[in-house]
Legacy VTK file of the C-alpha trace (Angstrom):
# vtk DataFile Version 3.0
C-alpha trace
ASCII
DATASET POLYDATA
POINTS 82 float
-62.724 -30.652 63.230
-63.519 -29.241 66.479
-64.387 -29.737 70.017
-67.604 -30.749 68.978
-66.588 -33.519 66.697
-64.907 -35.369 69.182
-66.438 -37.891 71.401
-66.453 -36.821 74.640
-65.800 -40.021 76.364
-62.732 -40.223 74.001
-61.357 -36.682 75.374
-61.835 -38.072 78.889
-59.681 -41.014 77.846
-57.173 -39.393 75.812
-57.938 -41.058 72.582
-56.109 -40.168 69.800
-55.941 -41.976 66.026
-56.049 -41.535 62.425
-59.524 -42.952 60.747
-59.056 -43.809 56.579
-62.410 -43.592 55.336
-63.960 -44.047 52.170
-67.090 -41.861 50.840
-69.248 -40.549 48.089
-70.033 -36.849 47.243
-73.709 -36.711 46.078
-74.261 -34.311 43.105
-75.985 -32.315 45.330
-72.805 -31.794 47.456
-73.137 -33.640 50.421
-71.346 -36.694 51.879
-74.348 -39.166 51.615
-72.321 -42.469 52.202
-69.356 -43.304 54.328
-67.329 -46.570 55.366
-64.353 -47.039 57.696
-61.293 -48.495 55.471
-58.632 -48.659 57.762
-59.886 -48.136 61.689
-58.255 -46.187 64.159
-58.074 -49.220 66.693
-60.480 -46.926 68.828
-64.321 -47.233 67.911
-65.692 -44.151 69.083
-63.355 -42.339 66.565
-64.274 -44.498 63.887
-67.852 -43.869 64.311
-67.450 -40.080 65.145
-65.118 -39.603 61.660
-67.910 -40.957 59.596
-70.675 -38.731 61.970
-68.995 -35.542 61.586
-68.361 -36.616 57.623
-71.470 -36.781 56.717
-72.863 -33.571 59.034
-70.174 -31.165 57.809
-68.109 -31.729 55.039
-70.140 -30.112 51.732
-68.194 -29.964 48.059
-68.427 -28.461 44.980
-69.992 -31.578 43.020
-68.128 -33.617 40.185
-69.459 -32.971 36.885
-70.399 -35.436 33.571
-71.585 -33.623 30.456
-72.021 -30.589 32.489
-74.229 -32.057 35.169
-73.064 -32.870 38.842
-72.572 -36.390 39.321
-71.932 -38.710 42.282
-68.001 -39.235 43.250
-66.275 -41.883 45.773
-63.258 -40.344 47.325
-60.845 -40.840 50.293
-59.458 -39.359 53.485
-57.485 -39.468 56.382
-59.617 -38.279 59.679
-56.965 -37.463 62.227
-58.266 -37.036 65.826
-55.550 -35.176 67.963
-55.916 -33.749 71.426
-53.863 -30.554 72.106
LINES 1 83
82 0 1 2 3 4 5 6 7 8 9 10 11 12 13 14 15 16 17 18 19 20 21 22 23 24 25 26 27 28 29 30 31 32 33 34 35 36 37 38 39 40 41 42 43 44 45 46 47 48 49 50 51 52 53 54 55 56 57 58 59 60 61 62 63 64 65 66 67 68 69 70 71 72 73 74 75 76 77 78 79 80 81
């Protein structure tokens, strides 16, 4: 995560938190679906988590019978100011 991923208003308000998400990695390795499963309590951070994941995270896709397939997975996105 970079400073560009952190909502500017959240930086000014010193908002921090962890957002649990469930997302789908498409057959091309990009994240094409994302949903918050456990919110941080800060809606701006929750929205920013899925926005950042869809924009920046890339994967080697899962395969089935040698062909790339979509796969759902989960992660935590931590917003922490230093």
